[in-house]
C-alpha positions as CSV (number, residue, x, y, z in Angstrom):
1,M,18.0,54.4,-63.1
2,P,14.8,54.2,-60.6
3,D,12.3,56.3,-62.1
4,V,12.2,59.8,-60.3
5,D,8.4,59.7,-59.8
6,S,8.4,56.4,-58.1
7,K,9.3,55.2,-54.9
8,R,10.4,51.9,-53.8
9,L,7.7,50.8,-51.4
10,F,6.7,47.7,-49.0
11,I,4.1,46.8,-46.5
12,A,5.0,45.3,-43.2
13,V,3.8,45.4,-39.5
14,K,6.1,47.7,-37.3
15,L,7.1,45.7,-34.7
16,P,7.0,46.9,-30.8
17,R,10.0,48.9,-29.1
18,N,10.5,45.6,-26.6
19,I,10.3,43.0,-29.7
20,I,13.3,44.9,-31.3
21,S,14.8,44.9,-28.2
22,A,14.7,41.0,-28.2
23,L,15.5,40.7,-31.5
24,E,18.7,43.3,-31.0
25,D,19.7,41.0,-28.2
26,H,19.8,37.6,-30.5
27,Q,21.7,39.5,-33.1
28,K,24.4,40.6,-30.5
29,Q,25.0,37.1,-29.7
30,L,24.8,35.5,-33.2
31,Q,27.7,38.7,-34.4
32,K,30.1,37.0,-32.2
33,C,30.4,34.2,-34.5
34,G,32.2,36.5,-36.6
35,A,30.0,35.5,-39.9
36,D,30.2,37.2,-43.4
37,A,26.5,38.8,-43.1
38,K,24.8,41.9,-43.5
39,W,22.8,42.7,-40.4
40,V,19.5,44.5,-40.5
41,E,20.0,48.0,-38.2
42,P,17.3,47.3,-35.1
43,R,15.3,50.3,-35.9
44,N,14.6,48.9,-39.7
45,I,14.1,45.4,-38.1
46,H,10.1,44.5,-39.5
47,L,7.5,41.8,-40.5
48,T,7.4,42.3,-44.6
49,L,3.5,41.1,-45.5
50,K,4.4,42.4,-49.2
51,F,7.6,43.9,-51.5
52,L,6.2,46.0,-53.9
53,G,9.2,47.6,-55.5
54,S,9.4,50.7,-57.5
55,V,5.9,52.4,-57.8
56,P,4.5,55.0,-59.8
57,A,3.6,58.1,-57.9
58,E,0.2,57.9,-59.5
59,K,0.0,54.2,-57.9
60,I,0.3,55.3,-54.6
61,K,-2.7,57.2,-53.5
62,G,-4.5,54.1,-54.8
63,L,-2.7,51.9,-52.7
64,I,-3.2,53.9,-49.6
65,E,-7.1,53.6,-50.5
66,E,-7.0,50.1,-50.7
67,L,-4.8,49.2,-47.3
68,D,-7.5,51.7,-45.7
69,K,-10.0,49.8,-47.0
70,L,-9.0,46.3,-46.3
71,F,-7.7,47.0,-42.7
72,S,-9.9,50.0,-41.3
73,A,-11.8,47.8,-39.3
74,Q,-8.8,45.1,-38.2
75,R,-8.8,44.4,-34.6
76,S,-5.5,44.1,-33.0
77,F,-4.6,40.6,-32.6
78,Q,-1.6,38.5,-31.0
79,V,1.5,36.6,-32.1
80,I,4.3,35.0,-30.8
81,L,7.4,35.4,-31.2
82,F,8.8,31.4,-30.8
83,E,12.4,30.8,-32.3
84,L,15.0,31.7,-34.6
85,G,15.8,30.0,-38.1
86,C,17.2,30.4,-41.6
87,F,16.3,30.2,-45.4
88,P,16.7,28.3,-47.2
89,A,18.5,25.5,-44.9
90,P,21.0,25.2,-42.4
91,S,23.5,23.9,-44.6
92,S,22.6,26.5,-47.7
93,A,22.1,29.5,-45.0
94,R,21.4,33.2,-46.9
95,V,18.8,34.6,-44.3
96,I,18.3,34.6,-40.5
97,W,15.3,35.1,-39.3
98,A,12.7,35.3,-36.4
99,G,9.9,33.5,-36.5
100,L,6.3,34.9,-36.1
101,E,3.8,32.1,-34.0
102,D,0.3,33.0,-35.9
103,T,-1.7,30.2,-34.4
104,G,-5.1,32.0,-35.4
105,L,-3.5,32.5,-39.2
106,I,-4.7,36.2,-39.2
107,L,-1.2,37.3,-40.4
108,K,-1.6,34.7,-43.3
109,N,-4.8,35.3,-44.3
110,I,-3.7,39.4,-44.2
111,A,-1.0,38.9,-46.8
112,S,-2.9,36.8,-48.3
113,D,-6.1,39.7,-48.9
114,I,-3.0,42.1,-49.6
115,E,-1.6,39.7,-52.4
116,D,-5.3,39.5,-54.0
117,S,-6.7,43.1,-53.5
118,L,-3.1,44.5,-54.9
119,Q,-2.9,41.9,-57.8
120,K,-6.4,43.9,-59.1
121,L,-4.5,46.9,-59.2
122,G,-1.8,45.7,-61.0
123,F,0.7,44.2,-59.0
124,E,2.1,41.0,-59.1
125,K,1.6,38.2,-57.2
126,E,3.7,36.6,-55.0
127,N,4.0,33.1,-55.5
128,R,5.6,31.7,-52.8
129,E,3.9,30.5,-49.5
130,F,4.0,33.7,-46.9
131,K,6.1,32.6,-43.9
132,A,5.6,35.1,-40.6
133,H,9.3,36.6,-39.9
134,A,11.4,39.4,-39.6
135,T,14.8,39.3,-41.4
136,L,17.9,39.7,-39.1
137,A,20.8,39.3,-41.4
138,R,21.6,38.3,-44.7
139,I,24.3,36.0,-45.2
140,R,27.2,36.9,-47.8
141,S,29.6,34.0,-48.0
142,G,30.1,30.8,-46.2
143,Q,32.7,32.4,-43.8
144,N,31.9,30.9,-39.8
145,R,28.0,29.7,-41.3
146,I,28.7,26.6,-39.4
147,A,29.1,28.3,-35.8
148,L,26.6,31.1,-36.4
149,I,24.0,28.0,-37.2
150,E,25.2,26.3,-34.1
151,K,25.3,29.1,-32.5
152,L,21.4,29.8,-33.7
153,E,20.6,26.6,-32.4
154,E,21.9,26.8,-29.1
155,L,19.7,30.0,-28.5
156,N,16.7,28.3,-30.1
157,T,16.8,26.0,-27.1
158,G,16.6,28.6,-24.2
159,F,14.4,30.8,-26.5
160,K,12.0,32.5,-24.6
161,K,9.0,33.0,-26.1
162,K,7.4,36.6,-26.2
163,K,3.7,37.2,-26.8
164,F,3.1,40.5,-28.5
165,S,-0.1,42.3,-30.3
166,I,0.0,43.2,-33.7
167,D,-1.6,46.7,-34.0
168,N,-1.0,48.4,-37.5
169,I,-0.1,47.9,-41.6
170,T,2.6,50.0,-42.6
171,L,3.4,51.4,-45.8
172,F,7.3,51.8,-46.0
173,E,9.6,53.7,-48.6
174,S,12.9,52.1,-48.7
175,K,15.9,54.6,-49.8
176,L,18.8,52.7,-51.1
177,S,22.5,53.9,-49.5
178,P,25.8,53.0,-49.1
179,K,25.2,52.8,-45.4
180,G,22.2,51.0,-46.2
181,P,18.1,51.4,-46.8
182,A,16.5,53.6,-45.0
183,Y,12.6,53.2,-44.0
184,S,10.1,56.0,-43.6
185,I,6.5,55.5,-43.4
186,I,4.8,56.9,-45.7
187,H,0.8,55.3,-44.6
188,Q,-0.2,53.4,-41.4
189,V,-3.6,52.0,-40.6
190,K,-3.7,51.5,-37.0
191,F,-6.1,48.7,-35.7
192,K,-8.5,48.8,-33.3
């Protein structure tokens, strides 16, 4: 049972409404395939930078101070929503995602800075390489997976890239329920 004095947290980028709408349109196209997937509610689509898990209440203030210190001088920057894809591979897809092109590697550097700083605060460092993406669905079984991947490839063929600004780092709390997760903002650092 989770500690009552802890919160399930993650650090992410809150995406602009127009990007969420575009991703929701792609989700609707993909859902028509009838794959056995759990689709992320559009209001919950985000770009995860670091999943923290259960964080004791007494560590949250230090976490917020660290995020402020790291990013209070950060300028907003442009990225490009450029493709749809899946992890780990099409034949064994478990996650459907929308990829972001980070031409200046700013997002990658931000994720790295978060990892390094939070490791000093006692958080475990992620060993996987950071790949800028927003999760659209988690595939539960192989039901209609081939049709889903074919539709994904079809959508990628005519994919309209969308440039947008990243202007925040957000600390979210995730509360799990049978209806799915509910996210609330604990703290947000707005970029200049």
